[in-house]
C-alpha positions in Angstrom: 284.7 100.0 96.2 286.3 97.6 98.7 289.7 98.5 97.2 289.1 102.1 98.1 288.0 101.4 101.6 290.9 99.1 102.3 293.5 101.5 100.7 292.2 104.3 102.9 292.5 102.2 106.1 296.0 101.0 105.2 297.1 104.6 104.6 295.7 105.6 108.0 297.3 102.6 109.7 300.7 103.4 108.2 300.5 107.0 109.3 299.5 105.9 112.8 302.2 103.2 113.1 304.9 105.5 111.8 304.0 108.8 113.5 302.0 108.0 116.7 303.8 104.9 118.1 303.5 106.3 121.6 299.7 106.5 121.3 299.3 102.8 120.5 300.5 101.3 123.8 299.6 97.6 124.0 297.6 97.5 120.8 300.5 98.2 118.4 300.8 94.5 117.4 297.1 94.2 116.6 297.2 97.2 114.3 300.4 95.9 112.7 299.0 92.4 112.1 295.8 93.9 110.6 297.8 96.1 108.3 299.9 93.3 106.9 296.9 91.0 106.3 295.1 93.9 104.5 298.1 94.5 102.3 297.8 90.9 101.1 294.1 91.2 100.5 294.5 94.4 98.5 296.4 92.5 95.9 293.2 90.7 95.0 290.7 93.4 95.4 291.1 95.4 92.2 290.5 92.4 90.0 287.7 91.2 92.3 285.9 94.6 92.1 286.2 94.6 88.3 285.1 91.0 88.0 282.0 91.7 90.1 281.0 94.3 87.6 281.9 92.4 84.5 280.5 88.9 85.3 277.1 90.0 86.5 275.2 86.8 87.0 278.3 84.7 87.8 279.9 87.0 90.3 277.7 86.5 93.4 280.6 84.8 95.3 283.0 87.6 94.4 280.6 90.3 95.4 279.9 88.7 98.7 283.6 88.5 99.5 284.2 92.1 98.4 281.3 93.2 100.6 282.8 91.4 103.6 286.2 93.0 103.1 284.6 96.5 102.7 282.7 96.0 105.9 285.8 94.9 107.8 287.7 98.0 106.5 285.0 100.3 107.8 285.1 98.6 111.2 288.9 99.1 111.3 288.5 102.8 110.4 285.9 103.3 113.2 288.1 101.5 115.7 291.1 103.7 114.7 289.1 106.9 115.1 287.6 105.8 118.4 291.0 104.8 119.8 292.8 108.0 118.8 290.1 110.1 120.3 290.3 108.4 123.7 294.0 107.8 124.2 295.4 109.5 127.3 296.2 113.1 127.0 295.0 113.3 123.4 292.0 115.4 123.8 293.2 117.4 126.7 296.8 118.1 125.6 295.9 121.8 125.1 294.3 122.3 128.5 295.7 124.5 131.2 297.9 123.3 134.0 297.0 123.3 137.7 295.2 121.1 140.3 291.9 121.2 138.4 293.6 120.2 135.2 295.4 117.4 137.1 292.0 116.0 138.3 290.6 116.3 134.9 293.6 114.4 133.4 293.3 111.7 136.1 289.6 111.1 135.3 290.4 111.1 131.6 293.1 108.5 132.2 290.7 106.1 134.0 288.1 106.5 131.2 290.7 105.9 128.5 292.0 102.7 130.2 288.4 101.4 130.1 288.1 102.5 126.5 291.5 100.9 125.7 290.1 97.5 126.9 286.9 97.9 124.9 288.8 98.8 121.7 291.4 96.0 122.3 288.6 93.5 122.4 287.1 95.0 119.2 290.5 94.8 117.5 290.8 91.1 118.4 287.4 90.5 116.8 288.4 92.6 113.7 291.7 90.7 113.4 289.8 87.4 113.3 287.5 88.8 110.6 290.4 89.9 108.5 292.1 86.5 108.7 288.8 84.8 107.9 288.4 87.0 104.8 291.8 85.9 103.6 291.0 82.2 104.2 287.6 82.6 102.3 289.6 84.0 99.3 291.8 81.0 99.3 288.9 78.6 99.9 286.8 79.9 97.0 289.8 80.2 94.6 289.9 84.0 94.0 293.3 84.4 92.1 295.1 87.2 90.3 295.2 86.5 86.6 298.7 85.5 85.5 298.6 87.8 82.5 296.4 90.4 81.0 293.5 89.4 78.8 293.8 89.5 75.0 293.1 92.5 73.0 289.9 93.7 71.3 288.2 94.1 74.6 288.3 90.6 76.0 289.3 89.7 79.6 289.7 86.2 81.0 288.4 86.0 84.5 288.3 82.5 85.8 286.8 80.4 83.0 284.6 83.2 81.6 285.6 85.4 78.7 284.3 88.9 78.9 283.5 90.9 75.8 283.7 94.7 75.6 280.1 95.9 74.9 281.5 99.0 73.2 282.9 97.1 70.2 279.5 97.2 68.4 279.2 101.0 68.8 281.5 101.6 65.8 279.0 100.0 63.5 276.0 102.3 63.8 273.3 102.5 61.1 272.8 106.0 59.6 269.2 106.0 60.7 270.4 106.1 64.3 272.6 109.1 63.7 271.3 112.6 64.5 273.4 115.8 64.8 276.6 114.2 63.6 277.0 115.9 60.3 278.4 119.2 61.7 281.1 117.7 64.0 282.0 115.1 61.4 282.5 117.8 58.7 284.5 119.9 61.1 286.9 117.1 61.9 287.2 116.0 58.3 288.2 119.6 57.4 290.8 119.6 60.2 292.3 116.4 58.9 292.5 117.5 55.3 293.3 121.2 55.6 294.5 121.7 59.2 298.2 122.3 58.3 300.5 121.6 55.4 303.6 121.4 57.5 302.4 119.9 60.7 300.6 116.6 61.3 297.2 116.9 62.9 296.2 115.0 66.0 292.6 115.0 66.9 291.3 113.9 70.3 287.5 113.4 70.9 286.5 113.7 74.5 283.1 113.4 76.3 281.3 111.3 78.8 280.6 107.6 78.1 277.8 107.0 75.6 278.1 110.5 74.1 279.1 109.1 70.7 282.9 109.5 70.6 283.5 106.1 68.9 280.6 106.6 66.4 281.9 110.1 65.4 285.5 108.8 65.0 284.3 105.9 62.9 282.3 108.2 60.6 285.3 110.5 60.1 287.5 107.4 59.4 285.1 106.0 56.8 284.7 109.3 55.0 285.6 108.7 51.4 287.5 112.0 51.0 289.6 111.2 54.1 290.4 107.7 52.7 291.5 109.1 49.4 293.6 111.8 51.0 295.9 109.5 53.0 298.3 106.9 51.6 297.5 104.5 54.4 294.8 104.3 57.1 294.0 101.8 59.9 291.4 101.5 62.6 293.0 100.3 65.8 291.0 99.5 69.0 292.8 99.8 72.3 290.7 98.4 75.1 291.1 99.0 78.9 292.7 95.6 79.3 295.0 94.9 76.3 297.9 92.7 75.5 300.8 94.7 74.0 301.9 91.9 71.6 298.3 91.4 70.3 297.9 95.2 69.9 301.1 95.5 67.8 300.2 92.4 65.8 296.8 93.8 65.0 298.2 97.2 64.1 300.7 95.7 61.6 298.0 93.6 60.0 295.8 96.7 59.5 298.6 98.6 57.9 299.3 95.9 55.4 295.6 95.3 54.7 295.1 99.0 54.0 297.6 98.8 51.1 296.3 95.4 50.0 299.6 93.7 51.0 300.2 90.5 52.8 301.4 90.8 56.4 305.0 89.6 57.3 305.5 85.9 57.4 305.5 84.4 60.9 303.7 87.4 62.4 301.7 85.1 64.7 304.9 83.7 66.2 306.7 87.1 66.8 307.4 88.2 70.3 307.0 91.8 71.5 310.5 92.9 70.5 310.2 91.5 67.0 306.8 93.2 66.5 308.2 96.6 67.6 311.1 96.1 65.2 308.7 95.3 62.3 306.5 98.3 63.2 309.5 100.7 63.2 310.7 99.2 59.9 307.2 99.7 58.3 306.8 103.3 59.6 310.3 104.5 58.8 311.2 107.1 56.1 308.4 109.6 55.5 306.1 108.6 58.3 308.9 108.4 60.9 310.3 111.8 59.9 306.9 113.4 59.8 306.1 112.1 63.3 309.3 113.6 64.7 307.9 117.1 63.9 305.6 119.1 66.1 301.9 118.2 66.0 298.9 120.4 65.6 296.6 119.1 68.4 292.9 119.7 68.4 290.6 118.5 71.3 287.0 118.1 70.2 284.7 118.2 73.2 281.5 116.3 72.1 278.4 117.7 73.8 275.1 116.0 74.5 272.3 116.4 71.9 270.1 119.4 72.3 266.5 118.6 73.2 265.0 118.8 69.7 267.7 116.6 68.2 267.3 114.1 71.0 263.6 113.9 70.4 264.2 113.4 66.7 266.6 110.5 67.5 264.1 108.8 69.8 261.4 109.1 67.2 263.6 107.5 64.5 264.4 104.5 66.7 261.1 104.1 68.6 259.0 104.3 65.4 261.5 102.7 63.0 258.8 100.2 61.9 256.3 103.0 61.2 256.2 104.4 57.7 255.8 108.0 58.8 258.1 107.6 61.8 256.0 110.2 63.7 255.2 110.3 67.4 251.4 110.3 68.0 250.0 113.1 70.2 249.2 110.9 73.1 252.9 109.9 73.4 254.4 113.3 73.0 254.6 114.1 76.8 255.9 110.7 77.7 258.6 110.8 74.9 259.7 114.2 76.1 260.0 113.0 79.7 262.1 110.0 78.5 264.4 112.2 76.4 264.9 114.6 79.3 265.8 111.7 81.5 268.5 110.7 79.0 269.9 114.3 79.1 271.1 114.2 75.4 273.1 111.0 75.7 272.7 109.2 72.4 273.6 105.7 73.8 270.7 105.8 76.2 268.3 107.3 73.7 269.0 104.7 71.1 268.8 101.8 73.6 265.5 103.0 75.1 264.1 103.8 71.7 264.9 100.3 70.5 263.0 98.9 73.5 260.1 101.2 72.9 260.0 100.1 69.2 258.8 96.7 70.5 255.9 98.3 72.4 254.2 99.8 69.3 252.2 102.9 70.2 250.6 101.5 73.3 250.4 104.3 75.9 250.1 101.9 78.9 253.3 100.1 77.9 255.2 103.3 77.4 254.0 104.6 80.8 255.1 101.3 82.4 258.6 101.5 80.9 258.9 105.2 81.9 257.9 104.5 85.5 260.2 101.5 85.8 263.2 103.0 83.9 265.6 102.7 86.9 264.8 99.0 87.4 265.0 98.3 83.7 268.6 99.6 83.6 269.5 96.8 86.1 267.5 93.9 84.6 266.4 94.4 81.0 269.0 92.9 78.6 268.3 95.7 76.1 269.5 98.3 78.6 272.0 96.6 80.9 274.9 97.2 78.4 274.4 100.9 79.0 275.4 100.4 82.6 278.4 98.4 81.6 279.6 101.0 79.1 279.2 103.9 81.5 280.9 101.8 84.2 284.2 101.8 82.4 284.7 105.5 83.1 284.3 104.7 86.8 286.4 101.5 86.8 289.3 103.4 85.1 289.5 105.9 88.0 292.5 105.8 90.3 291.5 104.6 93.7 291.7 108.0 95.4 289.0 109.4 92.9 286.5 106.6 93.3 285.1 107.6 96.7 285.1 111.2 95.7 282.9 110.3 92.7 280.6 108.0 94.6 280.1 110.7 97.2 278.2 112.7 94.6 275.3 110.3 95.3 274.7 112.1 98.5 273.1 115.0 96.5 269.6 114.7 95.1 268.8 114.3 91.4 269.2 117.4 89.3 271.0 119.2 92.3 273.5 121.9 91.5 276.4 121.2 93.8 278.7 123.9 95.2 282.3 123.0 94.4 283.5 124.5 97.6 281.0 122.6 99.7 281.8 119.3 97.9 285.5 119.8 98.3 285.2 120.5 102.1 283.0 117.4 102.5 285.6 115.3 100.7 288.3 116.6 103.1 286.2 115.9 106.2 285.6 112.3 105.1 289.4 111.8 104.6 289.2 111.2 100.8 291.9 113.9 100.2 295.6 113.2 100.8 298.1 115.9 101.6 300.7 117.0 99.0 303.8 119.0 99.6 303.3 122.8 99.2 299.6 122.5 98.6 296.6 122.8 100.9 293.9 120.1 101.2 291.5 122.4 99.4 293.9 122.8 96.5 294.5 119.0 96.2 290.7 118.4 96.4 290.3 121.0 93.6 292.7 119.0 91.5 290.5 115.9 92.2 287.4 117.7 91.0 289.2 119.0 87.9 290.2 115.4 87.0 286.7 114.1 87.4 285.5 116.9 85.1 288.2 116.2 82.5 287.2 112.6 82.6 283.6 113.7 81.8 282.2 112.1 85.0 281.2 115.4 86.5 279.5 118.2 84.5 280.3 121.9 85.0 277.3 124.1 85.9 278.9 127.5 86.5 282.4 128.9 86.0 283.1 132.4 87.4 285.0 135.2 85.8 288.3 134.0 87.3 287.9 130.6 85.6 287.0 128.7 88.7 284.4 126.0 88.7 281.8 127.2 91.2 279.0 124.7 90.7 278.9 121.2 89.2 276.4 118.3 88.8 276.1 114.6 88.1 274.5 113.4 84.9 271.2 111.7 85.8 272.1 108.5 83.9 275.4 108.3 85.8 273.2 108.3 88.9 270.9 105.7 87.5 273.3 103.4 85.7 276.3 103.5 88.1 274.2 102.2 90.9 277.3 101.7 93.1 276.3 104.0 95.9 276.1 100.8 98.1 279.9 100.7 97.9 280.0 103.7 100.2 277.0 102.4 102.2 275.0 105.5 101.1 271.3 105.7 101.9 268.8 108.4 101.0 265.8 108.8 103.4 263.3 111.2 104.8 263.6 113.0 108.2 261.0 110.8 109.9 262.9 107.6 109.0 266.3 108.9 110.2 266.6 106.7 113.3 265.6 103.5 111.4 268.9 103.6 109.5 271.1 103.5 112.5 273.9 101.0 111.9 273.2 100.2 108.2 274.5 103.3 106.5 277.9 104.9 106.2 276.4 108.1 104.7 272.9 109.4 105.0 271.2 111.9 102.7 268.0 113.3 104.0 265.3 115.0 102.0 261.5 114.9 101.5 261.6 113.2 98.1 264.3 110.7 99.0 264.1 107.1 97.7 264.2 104.8 100.7 267.1 102.5 99.7 267.1 99.3 101.6 270.3 98.2 103.3 271.7 95.2 105.2 272.7 95.1 108.8 276.2 96.5 109.4 278.5 97.0 112.3 280.0 100.2 110.8 279.0 103.6 111.9 277.4 106.5 110.1 280.0 109.1 109.1 278.0 111.8 107.2 274.6 113.3 107.3 273.4 115.9 104.8 269.9 117.4 105.0 268.3 118.9 101.9 265.0 120.7 101.2 263.0 119.4 104.2 259.8 120.9 105.6 260.7 120.3 109.2 263.1 118.3 111.4 262.4 116.0 114.4 262.4 117.9 117.7 264.6 115.2 119.1 267.1 115.4 116.2 270.2 116.3 118.2 269.4 113.8 120.9 269.1 111.1 118.2 272.4 112.2 116.7 274.3 112.3 120.0 273.0 109.0 121.1 273.0 106.9 117.9 275.3 108.7 115.5 278.4 109.4 117.7 280.9 108.7 114.8 279.5 111.5 112.6 282.2 113.4 110.7 280.0 115.6 108.5 276.8 117.3 109.5 275.3 119.6 106.9 272.1 121.6 107.5 272.5 124.1 104.7 269.2 125.8 103.9 266.9 123.8 106.2 264.4 125.1 108.7 266.7 124.9 111.7 266.7 127.7 114.3 268.4 126.2 117.4 271.4 124.0 118.1 271.5 122.5 121.6 274.4 121.6 123.8 274.2 117.9 122.7 276.1 119.0 119.6 279.3 118.8 121.7 278.8 115.0 122.1 279.7 114.5 118.4 283.4 114.4 119.1 284.4 113.0 115.7 282.8 115.9 113.9 285.0 117.5 111.2 282.4 119.4 109.2 279.5 121.5 110.4 277.4 123.7 108.1 274.5 125.9 109.4 274.6 128.0 106.2 271.3 129.7 105.3 269.6 128.5 108.5 267.8 130.6 111.2 270.2 129.6 113.9 271.1 132.6 116.1 273.6 131.2 118.6 276.2 128.4 118.9 276.3 126.3 122.0 279.3 126.5 124.3 279.8 122.8 123.9 281.1 123.5 120.4 284.5 123.9 122.1 284.6 120.1 122.5 284.7 119.5 118.8 288.5 119.4 118.6 288.5 117.6 115.2 286.3 120.2 113.5 287.8 121.5 110.2 284.9 123.4 108.7 282.5 125.7 110.5 280.2 127.3 107.9 277.8 129.9 109.3 277.4 131.8 106.1 274.0 133.7 105.9 272.9 132.3 109.2 271.6 134.6 112.0 274.6 134.0 114.2 276.0 137.5 115.2 278.7 136.5 117.7 281.0 133.5 118.0 281.4 132.0 121.5 284.9 132.1 123.0 285.0 128.3 123.0 285.7 128.5 119.3 289.3 129.1 120.3 289.5 125.4 121.3 289.0 124.2 117.7 292.6 123.5 117.1 292.1 121.8 113.7 289.8 124.4 112.2 290.7 125.2 108.6 287.6 127.0 107.4 285.6 129.6 109.4 283.0 131.6 107.5 280.3 133.6 109.2 278.4 136.6 107.9 274.9 137.8 107.3 273.6 139.8 104.3 271.5 142.9 103.8 269.8 143.5 100.4 269.2 147.0 99.0 266.4 146.6 96.5 266.8 150.1 95.0 270.4 149.4 93.9 270.0 145.7 93.6 273.1 145.2 95.7 273.8 142.8 98.6 276.1 143.9 101.4 277.6 141.7 104.1 277.9 142.1 107.8 280.6 140.3 109.9 280.2 138.5 113.2 281.8 139.4 116.5 284.8 137.4 117.6 286.9 137.7 120.8 290.5 138.7 120.9 291.5 135.2 122.0 292.0 132.8 119.1 295.7 131.9 119.4 294.9 128.2 119.0 293.4 128.6 115.5 296.8 128.4 113.9 295.6 125.9 111.3 293.0 128.4 109.9 293.1 129.0 106.2 289.9 130.9 105.7 288.5 133.5 108.2 285.6 135.5 106.8 283.9 137.8 107.9 284.8 139.4 111.3 283.1 142.6 112.5 285.4 145.0 114.4 282.9 147.5 115.7 283.4 146.4 119.4 287.2 146.2 119.3 289.1 149.2 120.7 292.8 148.1 121.1 295.1 146.3 118.7 295.0 142.9 120.5 292.9 141.3 117.8 295.3 142.2 115.1 298.3 141.0 117.1 296.6 137.6 117.3 295.6 137.8 113.6 299.2 138.2 112.5 300.0 134.8 114.0 297.6 133.1 111.5 300.4 132.4 109.0 298.4 129.9 106.9 295.5 132.2 106.0 294.4 132.1 102.4 291.3 134.2 102.8 290.6 137.0 105.2 287.5 139.2 105.6 287.3 142.2 108.0 284.3 144.5 108.3 283.5 147.7 110.3 287.2 148.6 110.5 288.0 151.8 112.4 290.6 154.2 111.0 292.8 153.8 114.1 293.1 150.1 113.4 294.4 150.5 109.8 298.1 150.3 110.6 297.7 147.3 112.9 295.7 145.5 110.2 298.4 146.2 107.6 301.1 144.9 109.9 299.1 141.7 110.4 298.4 141.2 106.6 302.1 141.7 105.8 302.8 138.5 107.7 300.4 136.4 105.7 302.6 135.2 102.9 300.0 132.7 101.6 297.0 135.1 101.5 295.0 134.9 98.2 291.9 136.9 99.1 291.5 140.0 101.2 288.2 141.8 101.9 288.1 144.9 104.1 285.2 147.3 104.8 285.2 150.4 107.0 282.8 151.4 109.7 280.0 153.5 108.4 281.4 156.4 106.2 284.9 156.4 107.7 288.1 156.3 105.7 290.1 153.1 105.2 293.6 153.8 106.4 295.6 151.3 104.5 298.6 153.2 103.1 301.1 151.8 105.7 301.5 148.4 104.0 305.0 148.2 102.4 305.1 144.5 101.5 301.7 143.1 100.5 301.2 139.4 100.1 302.7 138.7 96.7 300.2 135.9 95.8 297.1 138.0 96.4 294.6 137.3 93.7 291.4 139.0 94.9 291.0 142.3 96.7 287.8 144.1 97.9 287.8 147.4 99.7 284.6 148.9 101.0 285.0 152.4 102.4 286.4 155.9 101.5 289.9 156.1 100.3 292.0 159.3 100.5 293.9 157.8 97.6 294.4 154.3 96.2 297.0 152.5 98.4 300.4 152.4 96.6 300.9 148.7 97.4 298.1 147.7 95.0 300.5 148.4 92.1 302.8 145.8 93.5 300.3 142.9 93.0 301.2 141.2 89.7 298.9 138.3 90.4 295.7 140.3 91.2 292.9 139.1 89.0 289.9 140.6 90.7 289.4 144.0 92.5 286.3 145.6 93.9 286.2 149.2 95.1 283.0 150.3 96.9 282.2 153.8 98.2 285.9 154.6 97.7 285.6 157.7 95.5 288.8 157.3 93.6 290.2 159.6 90.9 291.2 159.1 87.3 294.8 158.6 88.3 293.8 155.6 90.3 292.1 154.1 87.2 295.5 154.3 85.4 297.2 152.4 88.2 294.6 149.6 88.0 294.6 149.6 84.2 298.2 148.4 83.9 297.8 145.5 86.3 298.9 142.6 84.1 296.4 139.9 85.1 293.3 141.8 86.1 290.2 140.0 84.9 287.4 141.6 87.0 286.9 145.2 88.2 283.8 146.3 90.2 283.4 150.0 91.0 280.4 150.8 93.2 279.7 154.4 94.3 283.4 154.7 94.1 283.9 157.7 91.7 282.9 161.3 92.3 283.6 162.8 88.9 281.1 163.8 86.2 283.2 162.2 83.5 284.8 158.8 83.6 287.2 157.9 80.8 288.9 154.6 80.0 291.8 155.2 77.8 293.3 153.2 75.0 295.7 150.4 76.0 294.4 150.0 79.6 292.8 146.9 81.1 294.1 144.7 78.4 292.9 141.4 80.0 289.8 142.5 81.8 286.7 140.3 81.2 284.1 141.7 83.6 283.5 145.4 84.5 280.8 146.8 86.9 280.1 150.5 87.1 277.4 150.7 89.8 275.8 153.5 91.8 277.8 156.3 90.1 275.2 158.9 90.9 277.2 161.9 89.7 278.3 160.4 86.4 277.2 162.4 83.4 279.5 161.2 80.7 281.2 157.8 80.1 284.0 157.5 77.5 285.5 154.2 76.3 288.3 154.7 73.8 289.0 152.3 71.0 291.7 149.8 72.3 290.5 149.7 75.9 289.0 146.5 77.1 289.8 144.3 74.1 288.6 141.1 75.9 285.7 142.5 77.9 282.8 140.0 78.0 280.4 141.5 80.7 279.6 145.2 81.5 277.2 146.3 84.2 276.0 150.0 84.5 273.7 151.8 87.0 272.0 153.3 88.7 273.4 156.5 87.2 270.5 158.9 86.9 272.5 161.7 85.2 274.1 159.5 82.5 272.3 160.6 79.4 273.6 158.2 76.8 275.7 155.1 76.2 279.2 155.9 75.0 279.9 155.2 71.3 283.0 153.2 72.3 280.7 150.3 73.2 280.6 149.4 69.6 284.4 148.6 69.7 283.9 146.0 72.4 283.8 143.0 70.1 284.1 140.4 72.8 281.1 141.8 74.8 278.5 139.1 75.5 276.4 140.6 78.3 275.5 144.3 78.9 273.2 145.0 81.9 271.6 148.2 83.1 270.2 148.7 86.7 267.4 151.2 87.3 268.5 153.6 84.6 266.3 156.5 83.5 263.6 155.6 81.0 264.9 158.2 78.6 268.3 156.4 78.6 266.7 153.0 78.0 264.5 154.3 75.2 267.5 155.4 73.2 268.6 151.8 73.0 265.3 150.3 71.8 265.3 148.4 68.4 263.8 150.3 65.5 263.1 153.6 67.3 266.2 154.1 69.5 268.9 156.4 68.1 271.6 154.6 70.0 270.6 151.0 69.2 273.4 150.7 66.7 275.9 150.8 69.6 274.5 147.6 71.2 273.2 145.6 68.2 276.3 143.4 68.2 275.9 142.4 71.8 274.0 139.0 72.3 272.4 139.8 75.6 271.3 143.3 76.7 269.3 143.2 80.0 267.5 145.9 82.0 266.9 145.5 85.7 264.0 147.6 86.9 262.5 148.1 90.4 258.8 148.9 90.6 256.9 150.9 93.3 256.7 147.8 95.5 260.5 147.5 95.5 260.3 144.3 93.4 263.1 143.9 90.9 262.4 142.5 87.3 264.7 141.7 84.5 263.8 142.4 80.8 265.9 141.5 77.8 266.2 144.2 75.1 263.4 143.5 72.6 261.0 142.1 75.2 257.6 143.6 74.7 257.2 144.0 78.5 260.1 146.4 78.5 258.3 148.6 76.1 255.3 148.7 78.5 257.6 149.7 81.4 259.3 152.4 79.5 256.1 153.9 78.0 
């Protein structure tokens, strides 16, 4: 939205004017004048944005003005970025001294003077545009409303009264209700029998259109509930409400519920009098009861499952049919439509109502299905869906709006990595710093808030409770068609160049819709490529020539095998991802990318980082490793990349993972490493025993470290005993290599939630040390135990949720005592060829949801088979028991217990 774009520019201007006065030289006044004018314009933007949504056909003038302001804001941002990049001594302030450096600075000064002149001219033009936008606002009479609109969902904007389209949702006929009985009965029971001494407060949450209002109304109208309470009232609080009208309505409802007349003169009472009357009415029992603690229940309303969603569509679409049955020829179409709605009752009912006018005409159904996106925009039966879902967006604080809109960069049905999304937000400048928090931590809070507001759906939460993947509901993508607010365009690779100058953000993939755009003077900031068959050979030439303002460049998973020197021309670049590509080498020109914050080389073919990486002064995130898969054990292992000893300039680095140490001999690398005080995550591989002390010394200086991953070279010991003061906030620890004994400092990690020990060969005593760690949630033990018997005693691992016992080749007997692992949810075992049977203690693990076995002997697996297996009683309480088996071709297959194919494999 324009409000967002302008607010971001003002924030950047204020920072520049306050902190970098010496950089502004002769253009300080231009920036100051622009800032002041924008601050005036911002006062009008929020209402203008809202009016543009609410007034639809009568808001073309407002929309045009908002668009002009947004475009101007983008031009200002580009001018700011360009100016800061080219001011004297800015890009070369880290360079070495000497005659050569002097000549370089002199040349840079001459170039910057020319650039200053160009930017000053641009600023003058921008300043004129900003002033003209202010004059247009006055000319066309855009004004801030003097007071908020009245209650019950109406808003006065100009001379037009806007009505809240959600008001009618509380009056839904029973034939349009499916799957509501169970949640309604649950909430009724909570109201009636929740607590005798505490009042019960129930909150219903869920995305727009999920049925929250309908469910609340059905609970409210339940006859048992009405009879249980002395008084009841239905109060609607809209997004724009008047406090006096709300209090007045509330009082009326209270008196009406008891069949009493409201106080005389209630229509003339002011706010203070209404509050006094409300307090007077609610005193005595009600007032005293409300002073007590409340029993709060949050009911998260979920989308309808596919079968119930189909039933609801049939009820509405065939409401005029006696049998209300879907004919065979419409089954597939109806299923496709239901899947498009993703269980959202609001959309299903609206589309079903429209289909009920089409009869059973297959051609008309197909036509509607194919034009569904356009129908959401134009058909009066469906446009209200857009309005209702828009409220969730309009209610967002300004800093969350661009974050939400940026999700439009990802294709439909795409599962989005939370880490990837967060780092893209940071690179685009959407995330503002907070004291005592990293940008990633703040961005994580943004994502959590969008999830809690039901605008973003969670796809995967790991064992530590972190949201690892998320997605956008398809109807949010269709209905909130506001991607143009970010100038976002989706296109295919061959059409990339044709969108120069008309898009702020480009999403490239084979199946992309080619959104049209109008000419713009703003520059493209982000380019993300998804699932393409090939890329233009001249891609980087195109980028360096026509997309010089790029801040994000993401090639994750695309067929890219070479990055040329032209990459270094993208001086504004903050985010570069070559993850899962075939790229083997980085160009030396990468050292020019002084603004780079993220360099993601995960699972690429890069084996060594060029020394020029040391010039990336603003780098926060550097991840580079490749993986090797062992089919027999079904285990992936990681190999780190080579890195030089010179990286003193990377002091902003927060994540460094994974560096291979096989070529390092002295301790110089670890001396430099100890200077990276801001590190949150560190990964070191191929560590030699002689470097153990130096590594421990470096790690002790990393007070902010949260994750530490260390692996030894080949079959050598990890010498890590010398650490006296480990990072107290360490949450995740992974050690790969032999251990003479478990390092003593591990017992000093009260915040540790995850530990992995691989090829460590620890003893029973070590298990007791780990078993008393107060917050441990995940423990992975891989080829890390030499004994024939492994025993987990009562009272240990009291919070553990996930346990992996992998590649314990000498293990013959496993004992799990009753009282161990009371909250264990996932257990993984194997290969352990000598383990004859599953321990009987498994039956005491009442929280266990998943039990997996990897390449276990057939005789072991047969003992667990239903009906014929003597040990089946041990696992019958576990919902999911899965066997992973590798065949002679080294292909791995998964079979759930009870699957007939598993019987064939075992027999």
